[in-house]
C-alpha positions in Angstrom: -26.0 61.1 65.9 -23.2 63.4 64.8 -23.7 65.4 68.1 -23.2 62.3 70.2 -19.9 61.5 68.5 -18.8 65.1 68.9 -19.5 64.9 72.6 -17.5 61.7 72.9 -14.5 63.3 71.1 -14.7 66.3 73.4 -14.3 64.1 76.5 -10.8 63.0 75.3 -8.6 65.8 76.3 -5.0 66.6 77.3 -3.7 67.1 80.8 -3.4 70.9 80.1 -7.0 71.0 79.0 -8.1 69.0 82.0 -6.4 71.4 84.5 -8.1 74.4 82.9 -11.5 72.6 82.8 -11.3 71.5 86.5 -11.0 75.2 87.6 -14.7 75.5 86.8 -15.5 72.6 89.1 -14.2 74.0 92.4 -17.3 72.9 94.4 -17.5 69.4 92.9 -16.0 66.2 94.1 -13.4 65.1 91.5 -12.9 61.3 91.1 -9.9 59.8 89.4 -9.2 56.2 88.2 -6.8 54.8 85.7 -6.0 51.7 83.8 -5.3 50.0 80.5 -8.9 49.3 79.5 -7.8 46.8 76.9 -10.5 44.6 75.4 -13.2 46.5 77.3 -15.4 44.1 79.3 -18.0 44.0 82.0 -15.3 44.2 84.7 -14.2 47.6 83.3 -17.8 48.7 83.1 -18.6 47.9 86.7 -15.4 49.5 87.9 -16.1 52.8 86.1 -19.8 52.8 87.1 -18.9 52.3 90.8 -16.1 54.9 90.6 -18.6 57.4 89.2 -20.8 57.0 92.2 -18.1 58.3 94.5 -18.2 61.9 93.3 -19.4 64.5 90.8 -16.9 64.4 88.0 -15.1 61.2 86.8 -11.8 61.5 85.1 -10.3 58.3 83.6 -6.6 58.1 82.7 -5.8 55.5 80.1 -2.4 54.0 79.7 -0.7 54.8 76.3 0.3 51.8 74.1 3.9 52.4 75.0 3.3 52.3 78.8 1.3 49.1 78.5 4.1 47.4 76.6 6.4 48.2 79.5 3.8 47.1 82.0 2.2 44.0 80.4 4.7 42.9 77.7 5.3 43.3 74.0 2.1 41.6 72.9 -0.1 44.1 74.6 -2.2 46.1 74.2 -4.6 44.3 71.9 -6.5 47.5 71.1 -4.7 50.7 70.2 -4.9 53.6 72.7 -7.3 55.8 70.6 -9.8 52.9 70.5 -9.4 52.3 74.2 -9.9 55.9 75.0 -13.0 56.2 72.8 -14.5 53.0 74.4 -14.2 54.6 77.8 -15.4 58.1 76.6 -18.6 56.5 75.2 -19.8 55.8 78.7 -22.2 58.3 80.2 -20.6 57.9 83.7 -17.3 59.1 82.4 -16.7 62.9 82.1 -13.2 63.1 80.8 -10.5 60.8 79.5 -6.8 61.5 79.3 -3.9 59.4 78.2 -0.7 58.9 80.2 2.6 57.6 79.1 4.2 56.2 82.3 3.3 53.0 84.1 1.8 55.0 86.9 0.0 58.3 87.3 1.9 59.8 90.2 3.0 62.9 88.3 -0.5 63.5 86.9 -2.0 63.1 90.4 0.4 65.7 91.8 -0.8 68.2 89.1 -4.5 67.4 89.0 -5.1 66.6 92.7 -8.4 64.8 92.5 -10.5 64.5 95.7 -10.9 60.7 95.3 -8.5 58.2 93.8 -10.1 54.9 93.0 -8.2 51.6 93.0 -9.3 48.0 92.6 -9.0 45.5 95.4 -6.0 44.1 93.5 -3.5 46.8 94.6 -0.1 46.6 93.1 3.1 48.7 93.6 1.9 51.4 91.2 -1.3 51.9 93.1 0.6 52.1 96.4 2.8 54.9 95.0 -0.2 56.7 93.6 -2.1 56.3 96.9 0.8 57.9 98.8 0.6 60.9 96.6 -3.1 61.3 97.0 -2.9 60.9 100.8 -0.1 63.4 100.8 -2.3 66.3 99.6 -5.4 65.2 101.6 -7.3 63.2 99.0 -9.3 60.0 99.7 -8.5 56.5 98.5 -11.5 54.4 97.6 -11.4 50.7 96.8 -13.8 49.3 94.2 -13.8 45.5 94.1 -12.8 43.8 90.9 -15.4 41.7 89.1 -14.3 38.2 89.9 -12.8 36.1 87.2 -12.9 38.9 84.7 -9.7 40.6 83.4 -8.3 41.2 80.0 -5.3 39.0 80.8 -7.7 36.2 81.9 -9.8 36.6 78.7 -6.7 36.4 76.5 -5.5 33.3 78.4 -8.9 31.6 77.9 -8.8 32.4 74.2 -5.2 31.0 73.8 -6.0 27.9 75.8 
C-alpha cells in the first residue's frame, strides 16, 4: 500500500519537473486538460477518462485555491488544492498533475506545448484563449462533452436549496 501512495505523490509535480520529464516522451502523444476539480464527481471522472483516450500521456493542470477564488468567488474552492490534486492523481488514467495559479493556462501551454488540448463542450473565454495558443504551435483541440447535469456548482446549488 505504501508503494501506491508513493506513486500518487510522484505524479504531482512542478512545471519545471514536467518539462524535464516530457523530454523522454518525444514519440508519445501528450494530452493536456485543466480545471478546478472541486468536489470530485462522476463528470470529472468521465472527462479525464475520455481525455486519456486521446493520446499516450495525460497531464492535468489543477487551478490553485487562489485562482479559483478569482474565477468562482470567495466561497470556492470547497476542497483545498492539495486534496484536489491528490484526487486527480489517484486515477490510473492520469500520468501527471501540476498546479497553476492564473485563471487560464495560456503561459503553461506556451511552455509545455502538448499535442492535444482537451476542452469541455462548455467553452468559455479562458478556453478560447488557450485554444488559440495551442493552434498557434500546431496542436489539436479536442472537445469532450460534459456529463449532463453534473458540475460542482450545480451540486453546491442543490445542497443549498
